[in-house]
C-alpha positions, 0 to 999 in steps of 0.5 A: 974330938970331932968325927968329920963325915964328908969333905972339909972346906979348910985344906989344912984340916984334912989332907987329901990322899988323891984329890978325891978321897979324904984320908978317912980312918986316920986320926988327924988334929985340927986346932988341938982337937982330934979329928976322925975323917970318914965318908959322908952319909950321902956317899954311903947311900951311893956306895953301901959296900963302904959302910964297913969302912965307916964302921971301922972308923967309928970303932976307933972313936969308941976305943978312944972313949974306952968303949967296946963296939956292940956285938953283931946281932945274929940273924 
């Protein structure tokens, strides 16, 4: 399983929705390996509101491994 954070240089690895944003959050397959595309960390520094989207992607990855996401901390 691969979590891809950012653009993929191979066009057959991850299709693009509109030429700008990868199909993040949707499981893909690349050479027989499951791939979860998500945003690059530098993008998140410029767009912090999208961190919730990456968290949703990572929760899907954790689910694949049979893990529960940690409880949200109070405070």
